[in-house]
Structures are given as C-alpha cells and as structure tokens.
TIMI-116652 format. One record per residue (C-alpha): x, y, z. Coordinates in Angstrom, 1 decimal. Layout:
REM TIMI-116652
<node><east>X</east><north>Y</north><up>Z</up></node>
...
This chain:
REM TIMI-116652
<node><east>-25.7</east><north>-3.9</north><up>-21.6</up></node>
<node><east>-22.0</east><north>-4.8</north><up>-21.1</up></node>
<node><east>-19.5</east><north>-2.4</north><up>-22.6</up></node>
<node><east>-16.3</east><north>-3.3</north><up>-24.4</up></node>
<node><east>-14.3</east><north>-2.3</north><up>-21.4</up></node>
<node><east>-16.4</east><north>-4.5</north><up>-19.1</up></node>
<node><east>-16.0</east><north>-7.4</north><up>-21.5</up></node>
<node><east>-12.2</east><north>-7.0</north><up>-21.2</up></node>
<node><east>-12.4</east><north>-7.1</north><up>-17.4</up></node>
<node><east>-14.5</east><north>-10.3</north><up>-17.5</up></node>
<node><east>-12.1</east><north>-11.8</north><up>-20.0</up></node>
<node><east>-9.2</east><north>-11.3</north><up>-17.6</up></node>
<node><east>-10.8</east><north>-13.3</north><up>-14.7</up></node>
<node><east>-9.6</east><north>-16.7</north><up>-15.8</up></node>
<node><east>-6.0</east><north>-15.6</north><up>-16.1</up></node>
<node><east>-6.0</east><north>-13.7</north><up>-12.8</up></node>
<node><east>-7.7</east><north>-16.7</north><up>-11.0</up></node>
<node><east>-4.5</east><north>-18.8</north><up>-11.5</up></node>
<node><east>-2.5</east><north>-16.4</north><up>-9.2</up></node>
<node><east>-4.7</east><north>-17.1</north><up>-6.1</up></node>
<node><east>-3.1</east><north>-18.7</north><up>-3.1</up></node>
<node><east>-5.9</east><north>-20.8</north><up>-1.5</up></node>
<node><east>-3.6</east><north>-23.0</north><up>0.6</up></node>
<node><east>-6.5</east><north>-24.5</north><up>2.6</up></node>
<node><east>-9.6</east><north>-24.6</north><up>0.5</up></node>
<node><east>-7.9</east><north>-25.0</north><up>-3.0</up></node>
<node><east>-10.8</east><north>-22.9</north><up>-4.2</up></node>
<node><east>-9.4</east><north>-20.3</north><up>-6.7</up></node>
<node><east>-11.0</east><north>-16.9</north><up>-7.1</up></node>
<node><east>-9.9</east><north>-14.1</north><up>-9.4</up></node>
<node><east>-11.2</east><north>-10.6</north><up>-9.5</up></node>
<node><east>-10.4</east><north>-7.7</north><up>-11.8</up></node>
<node><east>-11.1</east><north>-4.1</north><up>-10.8</up></node>
<node><east>-11.3</east><north>-0.8</north><up>-12.7</up></node>
<node><east>-10.5</east><north>2.4</north><up>-10.8</up></node>
<node><east>-11.6</east><north>6.0</north><up>-11.4</up></node>
<node><east>-8.2</east><north>6.8</north><up>-13.0</up></node>
<node><east>-8.7</east><north>4.0</north><up>-15.5</up></node>
<node><east>-6.2</east><north>1.6</north><up>-13.8</up></node>
<node><east>-6.9</east><north>-2.1</north><up>-13.8</up></node>
<node><east>-6.2</east><north>-4.0</north><up>-10.6</up></node>
<node><east>-5.9</east><north>-7.7</north><up>-10.0</up></node>
<node><east>-7.1</east><north>-9.5</north><up>-6.9</up></node>
<node><east>-7.1</east><north>-13.0</north><up>-5.5</up></node>
<node><east>-8.2</east><north>-14.9</north><up>-2.5</up></node>
<node><east>-5.4</east><north>-15.7</north><up>-0.1</up></node>
<node><east>-5.3</east><north>-18.3</north><up>2.6</up></node>
<node><east>-2.6</east><north>-19.0</north><up>5.2</up></node>
<node><east>-2.0</east><north>-22.6</north><up>6.2</up></node>
<node><east>-1.6</east><north>-22.9</north><up>10.0</up></node>
<node><east>-3.1</east><north>-19.5</north><up>10.8</up></node>
<node><east>-6.6</east><north>-18.5</north><up>11.8</up></node>
<node><east>-9.2</east><north>-18.4</north><up>9.1</up></node>
<node><east>-10.0</east><north>-14.8</north><up>10.1</up></node>
<node><east>-6.8</east><north>-13.8</north><up>8.3</up></node>
<node><east>-8.1</east><north>-15.1</north><up>5.0</up></node>
<node><east>-8.4</east><north>-12.5</north><up>2.2</up></node>
<node><east>-11.2</east><north>-12.7</north><up>-0.4</up></node>
<node><east>-10.5</east><north>-11.6</north><up>-4.0</up></node>
<node><east>-12.8</east><north>-8.6</north><up>-3.7</up></node>
<node><east>-11.1</east><north>-7.5</north><up>-0.5</up></node>
<node><east>-7.8</east><north>-7.7</north><up>-2.2</up></node>
<node><east>-8.9</east><north>-5.4</north><up>-5.0</up></node>
<node><east>-10.5</east><north>-2.9</north><up>-2.5</up></node>
<node><east>-7.4</east><north>-2.8</north><up>-0.3</up></node>
<node><east>-5.1</east><north>-2.1</north><up>-3.2</up></node>
<node><east>-7.3</east><north>0.7</north><up>-4.3</up></node>
<node><east>-7.3</east><north>2.2</north><up>-0.8</up></node>
<node><east>-3.5</east><north>2.0</north><up>-0.7</up></node>
<node><east>-3.3</east><north>3.8</north><up>-4.0</up></node>
<node><east>-6.1</east><north>6.2</north><up>-3.2</up></node>
<node><east>-7.8</east><north>5.4</north><up>-6.5</up></node>
<node><east>-11.5</east><north>4.7</north><up>-6.2</up></node>
<node><east>-12.8</east><north>1.3</north><up>-7.3</up></node>
<node><east>-15.6</east><north>1.7</north><up>-9.8</up></node>
<node><east>-16.1</east><north>-1.7</north><up>-11.3</up></node>
<node><east>-15.4</east><north>-5.3</north><up>-10.1</up></node>
<node><east>-15.4</east><north>-8.4</north><up>-12.4</up></node>
<node><east>-15.3</east><north>-11.5</north><up>-10.3</up></node>
<node><east>-15.6</east><north>-15.3</north><up>-11.0</up></node>
<node><east>-18.5</east><north>-15.6</north><up>-8.5</up></node>
<node><east>-20.9</east><north>-13.2</north><up>-6.9</up></node>
<node><east>-19.3</east><north>-11.6</north><up>-3.8</up></node>
<node><east>-20.2</east><north>-13.3</north><up>-0.5</up></node>
<node><east>-21.8</east><north>-11.4</north><up>2.4</up></node>
<node><east>-18.4</east><north>-10.8</north><up>4.0</up></node>
<node><east>-17.2</east><north>-9.0</north><up>0.9</up></node>
<node><east>-20.4</east><north>-7.1</north><up>0.3</up></node>
<node><east>-20.0</east><north>-5.7</north><up>3.8</up></node>
<node><east>-16.4</east><north>-4.8</north><up>3.3</up></node>
<node><east>-17.1</east><north>-3.0</north><up>0.0</up></node>
<node><east>-19.9</east><north>-1.1</north><up>1.6</up></node>
<node><east>-17.3</east><north>0.8</north><up>3.5</up></node>
<node><east>-16.8</east><north>2.8</north><up>0.3</up></node>
<node><east>-19.1</east><north>5.8</north><up>0.6</up></node>
<node><east>-21.7</east><north>5.8</north><up>-2.2</up></node>
<node><east>-20.7</east><north>2.3</north><up>-3.4</up></node>
<node><east>-24.3</east><north>1.1</north><up>-3.2</up></node>
<node><east>-25.1</east><north>3.2</north><up>-6.2</up></node>
<node><east>-21.7</east><north>3.5</north><up>-7.9</up></node>
<node><east>-19.8</east><north>0.2</north><up>-7.5</up></node>
<node><east>-20.7</east><north>-2.1</north><up>-10.4</up></node>
<node><east>-20.3</east><north>-5.9</north><up>-10.0</up></node>
<node><east>-19.8</east><north>-8.1</north><up>-13.0</up></node>
<node><east>-20.1</east><north>-11.9</north><up>-12.9</up></node>
<node><east>-19.7</east><north>-14.0</north><up>-16.1</up></node>
<node><east>-23.1</east><north>-15.0</north><up>-17.6</up></node>
<node><east>-25.1</east><north>-12.7</north><up>-15.3</up></node>
<node><east>-26.6</east><north>-9.2</north><up>-15.6</up></node>
<node><east>-24.4</east><north>-6.5</north><up>-14.1</up></node>
<node><east>-25.5</east><north>-5.2</north><up>-10.7</up></node>
<node><east>-24.6</east><north>-2.4</north><up>-8.4</up></node>
<node><east>-23.6</east><north>-3.2</north><up>-4.8</up></node>
<node><east>-26.8</east><north>-1.8</north><up>-3.4</up></node>
<node><east>-28.9</east><north>-4.5</north><up>-5.1</up></node>
<node><east>-26.6</east><north>-7.2</north><up>-3.5</up></node>
<node><east>-26.7</east><north>-5.7</north><up>0.0</up></node>
<node><east>-30.3</east><north>-4.4</north><up>0.7</up></node>
<node><east>-30.8</east><north>-2.4</north><up>3.9</up></node>
<node><east>-27.1</east><north>-2.2</north><up>4.6</up></node>
<node><east>-25.2</east><north>-1.2</north><up>7.7</up></node>
<node><east>-22.5</east><north>1.3</north><up>6.9</up></node>
<node><east>-20.5</east><north>4.3</north><up>8.2</up></node>
<node><east>-23.6</east><north>6.5</north><up>8.0</up></node>
<node><east>-25.3</east><north>4.4</north><up>10.7</up></node>
<node><east>-22.6</east><north>5.5</north><up>13.1</up></node>
<node><east>-22.4</east><north>9.0</north><up>11.8</up></node>
<node><east>-18.8</east><north>8.5</north><up>10.5</up></node>
<node><east>-17.8</east><north>11.0</north><up>7.8</up></node>
<node><east>-14.2</east><north>9.9</north><up>7.3</up></node>
<node><east>-13.8</east><north>8.9</north><up>3.6</up></node>
<node><east>-11.8</east><north>5.8</north><up>2.9</up></node>
<node><east>-10.5</east><north>7.4</north><up>-0.2</up></node>
<node><east>-8.6</east><north>10.6</north><up>0.4</up></node>
<node><east>-5.4</east><north>11.8</north><up>2.1</up></node>
<node><east>-5.2</east><north>11.3</north><up>5.8</up></node>
<node><east>-2.7</east><north>12.3</north><up>8.5</up></node>
<node><east>-3.6</east><north>10.7</north><up>11.8</up></node>
<node><east>-1.1</east><north>12.9</north><up>13.6</up></node>
<node><east>1.2</east><north>10.2</north><up>14.9</up></node>
<node><east>4.7</east><north>11.6</north><up>15.6</up></node>
<node><east>8.0</east><north>9.9</north><up>16.3</up></node>
<node><east>11.6</east><north>11.1</north><up>16.1</up></node>
<node><east>13.6</east><north>8.5</north><up>14.3</up></node>
<node><east>16.3</east><north>8.1</north><up>11.6</up></node>
<node><east>15.3</east><north>4.5</north><up>11.0</up></node>
<node><east>14.2</east><north>4.2</north><up>7.3</up></node>
<node><east>11.8</east><north>1.3</north><up>8.0</up></node>
<node><east>10.3</east><north>2.9</north><up>11.1</up></node>
<node><east>9.7</east><north>6.2</north><up>9.2</up></node>
<node><east>8.0</east><north>4.3</north><up>6.4</up></node>
<node><east>5.8</east><north>2.3</north><up>8.8</up></node>
<node><east>4.9</east><north>5.6</north><up>10.6</up></node>
<node><east>3.9</east><north>7.1</north><up>7.3</up></node>
<node><east>1.6</east><north>4.1</north><up>6.7</up></node>
<node><east>0.1</east><north>4.4</north><up>10.2</up></node>
<node><east>-0.7</east><north>8.0</north><up>9.6</up></node>
<node><east>-2.6</east><north>7.0</north><up>6.4</up></node>
<node><east>-4.4</east><north>4.1</north><up>8.1</up></node>
<node><east>-8.2</east><north>4.1</north><up>8.2</up></node>
<node><east>-9.5</east><north>3.5</north><up>11.7</up></node>
<node><east>-12.5</east><north>5.9</north><up>12.2</up></node>
<node><east>-14.3</east><north>3.5</north><up>14.7</up></node>
<node><east>-11.5</east><north>2.8</north><up>17.2</up></node>
<node><east>-8.7</east><north>5.3</north><up>16.4</up></node>
<node><east>-6.2</east><north>2.4</north><up>16.4</up></node>
<node><east>-4.0</east><north>3.8</north><up>13.7</up></node>
<node><east>-1.2</east><north>1.4</north><up>12.6</up></node>
<node><east>1.0</east><north>0.6</north><up>9.7</up></node>
<node><east>3.6</east><north>-1.9</north><up>8.7</up></node>
<node><east>6.5</east><north>-2.3</north><up>6.2</up></node>
<node><east>8.6</east><north>-5.2</north><up>5.0</up></node>
<node><east>12.0</east><north>-5.1</north><up>3.5</up></node>
<node><east>12.4</east><north>-7.6</north><up>0.7</up></node>
<node><east>15.4</east><north>-9.6</north><up>-0.4</up></node>
<node><east>16.2</east><north>-7.0</north><up>-3.2</up></node>
<node><east>16.1</east><north>-4.2</north><up>-0.7</up></node>
<node><east>12.7</east><north>-2.8</north><up>-1.7</up></node>
<node><east>10.3</east><north>-1.6</north><up>0.9</up></node>
<node><east>6.5</east><north>-2.4</north><up>0.8</up></node>
<node><east>4.0</east><north>-0.7</north><up>3.0</up></node>
<node><east>0.5</east><north>-1.5</north><up>4.3</up></node>
<node><east>-1.9</east><north>0.1</north><up>6.7</up></node>
<node><east>-4.8</east><north>-0.9</north><up>8.9</up></node>
<node><east>-8.2</east><north>-0.8</north><up>7.2</up></node>
<node><east>-11.2</east><north>-0.9</north><up>9.6</up></node>
<node><east>-14.8</east><north>-1.8</north><up>8.8</up></node>
<node><east>-18.0</east><north>-0.6</north><up>10.4</up></node>
<node><east>-18.8</east><north>-4.3</north><up>11.1</up></node>
<node><east>-15.3</east><north>-4.8</north><up>12.6</up></node>
<node><east>-14.9</east><north>-8.4</north><up>11.5</up></node>
<node><east>-13.9</east><north>-7.8</north><up>7.8</up></node>
<node><east>-11.2</east><north>-5.3</north><up>8.9</up></node>
<node><east>-7.7</east><north>-5.8</north><up>7.4</up></node>
<node><east>-4.6</east><north>-5.6</north><up>9.5</up></node>
<node><east>-1.4</east><north>-3.9</north><up>8.2</up></node>
<node><east>0.7</east><north>-7.0</north><up>7.4</up></node>
<node><east>-2.3</east><north>-8.6</north><up>5.6</up></node>
<node><east>-2.4</east><north>-5.5</north><up>3.4</up></node>
<node><east>1.2</east><north>-6.1</north><up>2.5</up></node>
<node><east>0.6</east><north>-9.7</north><up>1.7</up></node>
<node><east>-2.2</east><north>-8.6</north><up>-0.7</up></node>
<node><east>0.4</east><north>-6.4</north><up>-2.5</up></node>
<node><east>2.9</east><north>-9.3</north><up>-2.7</up></node>
<node><east>0.4</east><north>-11.7</north><up>-4.1</up></node>
<node><east>-0.9</east><north>-9.1</north><up>-6.7</up></node>
<node><east>2.7</east><north>-8.8</north><up>-8.0</up></node>
<node><east>3.3</east><north>-12.6</north><up>-7.7</up></node>
<node><east>6.1</east><north>-12.1</north><up>-5.2</up></node>
<node><east>7.2</east><north>-14.8</north><up>-2.7</up></node>
<node><east>6.7</east><north>-14.4</north><up>1.1</up></node>
<node><east>10.1</east><north>-16.1</north><up>1.5</up></node>
<node><east>11.7</east><north>-12.9</north><up>0.1</up></node>
<node><east>10.7</east><north>-10.9</north><up>3.2</up></node>
<node><east>13.8</east><north>-10.1</north><up>5.2</up></node>
<node><east>12.4</east><north>-7.7</north><up>7.9</up></node>
<node><east>9.0</east><north>-6.6</north><up>9.2</up></node>
<node><east>8.3</east><north>-3.4</north><up>11.2</up></node>
<node><east>5.0</east><north>-2.6</north><up>12.8</up></node>
<node><east>4.1</east><north>0.8</north><up>14.2</up></node>
<node><east>1.0</east><north>1.2</north><up>16.4</up></node>
<node><east>-0.4</east><north>3.2</north><up>19.2</up></node>
<node><east>0.7</east><north>2.1</north><up>22.7</up></node>
<node><east>-2.8</east><north>2.3</north><up>24.2</up></node>
<node><east>-4.8</east><north>1.4</north><up>21.1</up></node>
<node><east>-8.1</east><north>-0.4</north><up>21.5</up></node>
<node><east>-7.1</east><north>-2.7</north><up>18.7</up></node>
<node><east>-3.5</east><north>-4.0</north><up>18.6</up></node>
<node><east>-1.8</east><north>-6.0</north><up>15.9</up></node>
<node><east>1.6</east><north>-6.9</north><up>17.5</up></node>
<node><east>0.8</east><north>-10.4</north><up>18.6</up></node>
<node><east>-1.1</east><north>-11.5</north><up>15.5</up></node>
<node><east>1.7</east><north>-9.9</north><up>13.3</up></node>
<node><east>4.3</east><north>-11.8</north><up>15.3</up></node>
<node><east>2.4</east><north>-15.1</north><up>14.7</up></node>
<node><east>2.1</east><north>-14.2</north><up>11.0</up></node>
<node><east>5.8</east><north>-13.7</north><up>10.7</up></node>
<node><east>6.8</east><north>-16.7</north><up>12.8</up></node>
<node><east>4.5</east><north>-18.9</north><up>10.7</up></node>
<node><east>5.2</east><north>-17.6</north><up>7.2</up></node>
<node><east>8.8</east><north>-16.2</north><up>7.3</up></node>
<node><east>10.4</east><north>-17.4</north><up>10.6</up></node>
<node><east>13.8</east><north>-16.2</north><up>9.5</up></node>
<node><east>12.7</east><north>-12.6</north><up>9.0</up></node>
<node><east>13.4</east><north>-9.9</north><up>11.6</up></node>
<node><east>10.4</east><north>-8.5</north><up>13.4</up></node>
<node><east>10.1</east><north>-5.2</north><up>15.3</up></node>
<node><east>7.2</east><north>-3.4</north><up>17.0</up></node>
<node><east>7.4</east><north>0.3</north><up>17.6</up></node>
<node><east>4.8</east><north>1.8</north><up>20.0</up></node>
<node><east>3.8</east><north>5.5</north><up>20.0</up></node>
C-alpha cells in the first residue's frame, strides 16, 4: 500500500529527472528522497565528459550523499528505475538500511533495500561500527587563518573513511562569494566511494548551479593517506573549470 506522502514523492520524479546532467549517456534519471526529519531531497545522475566513468554519480548516490552531508537519515527513495547493483551497494553503507530504507519505483510494489540486495556485504562484515550518520571529528588539526582552508579542514574532520582512515574534505568558493563544502564518503566495497569534490558537484547540481561559477577550490587531506584525491581533483578542476584556482593542503 502506497501512502499519500509516497505518491507525492513518485509524482516529483518526472520533474526532478529534467535536472540530470548525463553529458555522456544522455540517459536522465531522477530520484526523490524523504529523510527522518521530513525533508525532501532531489537527486540526479551526473556524468562528466572527458573524465573517467568512475567519477559518474548515480541519482540514488546523489540523494544519499546529500543526506550524509546534512546528517539527516534517508528513509525513502522514489526513483525512475530500480537501483543498479552499484547503488544498492552504496546505500547498504547505511546501517540498518536493509530493513528500513524503502525503495519506490513507478508501477511497482514498494520494496526495502534488503530484498534488492540479498546476502549483502556491508560494514558488519569488517566489524566496522562507525555510523555514516552522526557527528564525527577525525582529529585533524591545522593552524591557519585562511577561511577556505578552515572550511575544508572542517569537512575533512567530518569525512567518513572507516576503512582506510584517509580523511579529506574540499570547498569551493563560488562567483557570488558563497562557500560550498564536501567530504570524502567511503564504501566497504571501495569502488562506489565518493571523493570530496564530487560531493560538492552533487550539491551544485541539486541546486541547479553552474560549474562555471566556481572560482576557487581547496582540498585538505592527510599527507600519508592510503587514498589520495589531489591528482584526480586537479584533473577534475582543469577539465571542468580550468580558470578556477586550485590548492591542496596536506596535514
């Protein structure tokens, strides 16, 4: 039985779908999410022409990352097509999602994530007890008066990296002076992980903002991290916004 609220989520898909940025496939996907606080989030698939396909963001990932950034648990997802295996694995990083995360697809019976991902591999398999929702302070310290560096450091301290401890965060300064942050989100299967600048791009697309309005990018990461984002972030910036300033600060 679909509730009135769930019907509303399903009804928003076609509108949200139009905001996708599938520069390579031209395949538009829209997703709408409901969080535990009652907030509705919009997600889209995002592709980057000229960059590796591994940087592609799926609509369900977009929703999840936004909820992680806002620390507001995702409870229901309405999406234009059933989540692919990549997304099911990514969503399974949410503790308890197998039984609590509801997936709605137009014309189909609602299902919980667990029925779409039987015998899953998740954080429990590696005895990881760090919740992806919740306040984190990864203990990174740096003396600086630089506004952007301080903001990126704050993001790095909120990053979710329980498998490699490669805490990192990034910020961009936009044309209007606003600052947007994003942090590294790791996955137990490694490959669906989201790097800091990608998290920021998700935020930009969700608010229908232009990449071209980015004026400066700052990445903060650990000097001896097992996973580093400096080179891929540099490639990202040089490809999408070549005129933007880019800095890396190592801790």
